[in-house]
C-alpha positions as CSV (number, residue, x, y, z in Angstrom):
1,M,34.1,-6.8,-0.8
2,Q,32.1,-9.6,-2.3
3,G,29.9,-9.7,1.6
4,F,29.4,-6.2,0.8
5,A,27.7,-6.5,-3.0
6,S,25.7,-9.6,-1.0
7,F,24.5,-6.9,1.5
8,L,23.6,-4.5,-1.3
9,G,21.7,-7.5,-2.9
10,L,19.6,-7.9,0.1
11,I,18.9,-4.2,0.9
12,S,17.4,-4.5,-3.0
13,L,15.3,-7.5,-2.2
14,V,13.4,-5.6,0.9
15,L,12.8,-2.5,-1.3
16,L,11.6,-4.8,-4.0
17,V,9.3,-6.6,-1.9
18,L,7.8,-3.6,-0.1
19,A,7.6,-2.0,-3.7
20,V,5.8,-5.0,-4.6
21,F,3.1,-5.1,-1.5
22,A,2.7,-1.3,-1.8
23,F,1.7,-2.2,-5.2
24,I,-0.7,-5.0,-4.3
25,D,-2.1,-3.0,-1.6
26,A,-2.6,0.1,-3.6
27,A,-4.6,-2.1,-6.8
28,M,-6.5,-3.7,-4.0
29,R,-7.5,0.1,-2.9
30,R,-11.4,1.5,-3.8
31,T,-10.7,4.0,-6.9
32,D,-12.9,6.7,-5.2
33,A,-10.8,6.3,-1.6
34,Y,-7.7,8.0,-3.2
35,P,-9.6,11.3,-4.4
36,A,-12.1,11.1,-1.1
37,A,-8.5,11.0,1.2
38,N,-7.2,14.1,-1.3
39,K,-4.5,12.0,-2.6
40,Q,-3.4,11.4,-6.7
41,T,-5.5,9.0,-8.1
42,K,-5.2,5.1,-7.9
43,V,-3.5,4.9,-11.6
44,L,-1.1,7.5,-10.5
45,W,-0.3,5.5,-7.9
46,L,0.0,2.0,-9.7
47,V,2.0,3.8,-12.1
48,F,4.5,5.1,-9.9
49,L,4.9,1.7,-8.2
50,G,4.5,-0.5,-11.2
51,I,8.3,1.8,-12.4
52,T,9.5,1.2,-9.2
53,I,9.3,-2.3,-9.4
54,A,10.3,-2.6,-13.0
55,S,13.4,0.2,-11.8
56,N,14.4,-2.5,-9.3
57,Y,14.5,-5.7,-11.3
58,F,16.5,-4.2,-13.5
59,G,18.4,-1.9,-11.5
60,I,17.9,1.4,-12.8
61,M,19.6,3.2,-9.7
62,I,18.0,7.0,-10.2
63,L,14.9,5.4,-10.5
64,Q,15.3,3.1,-7.8
65,I,15.7,6.2,-5.4
66,A,12.8,7.7,-6.7
67,G,10.7,4.8,-6.6
68,L,11.9,4.1,-2.9
69,V,10.6,7.5,-2.1
70,A,7.0,6.6,-4.2
71,T,6.9,3.9,-1.8
72,I,7.6,5.2,1.4
73,V,5.5,8.4,0.5
74,Y,2.6,5.5,-0.1
75,L,3.1,3.5,3.0
76,V,3.3,6.4,5.4
77,D,1.1,8.7,3.7
78,V,-1.1,7.5,1.7
79,R,-1.9,4.1,2.5
80,P,-2.9,5.3,6.2
81,A,-5.3,8.1,4.5
82,L,-7.0,5.4,2.1
83,K,-7.7,3.3,5.6
84,A,-8.9,6.1,6.9
85,V,-11.7,7.0,4.4
86,T,-12.6,3.0,3.7
87,G,-12.9,2.2,7.6
88,G,-9.6,0.3,7.7
89,S,-10.4,-2.6,4.9
90,S,-10.0,-2.7,1.4
91,G,-12.7,-4.9,1.3
92,P,-15.8,-5.9,2.9
93,R,-16.1,-5.3,6.7
94,R,-14.8,-8.1,8.5
95,G,-15.0,-9.5,12.0
96,G,-18.0,-8.5,14.7
97,S,-20.6,-10.3,16.2
98,S,-23.3,-12.4,14.3
99,S,-25.5,-10.2,16.5
100,D,-24.6,-7.2,15.3
101,G,-26.7,-4.8,13.7
102,P,-26.1,-1.7,12.0
103,Y,-25.8,0.4,14.7
104,G,-24.0,-1.9,17.1
105,P,-24.9,-5.1,18.9
106,Y,-28.4,-6.1,18.9
107,N,-29.0,-6.9,22.9
108,G,-32.5,-8.1,22.4
109,G,-34.5,-5.2,23.5
110,R,-32.1,-5.4,27.3
């Protein structure tokens, strides 16, 4: 029975880590990207995910289940939609070449 309890503890820890990741990701996304992706507001998602983190910490089972659903919905539906609207990142564009211009690579007029 003790092994089962430690297994449930491990699952609870994984769910908490997922909720914290989703909360941080939601906090880093632009506020205007949520309505542009036709999703609920940033504040509402932060509240949902914050309650999920708190319920996992305090062990409130019914809220943990609801929070798991909210976390899965954010990670599977909302996050990809936000990435599509913002061009795949939450911040400024990274990567590319130093010769890239606003419309693609600059090849020196060749």
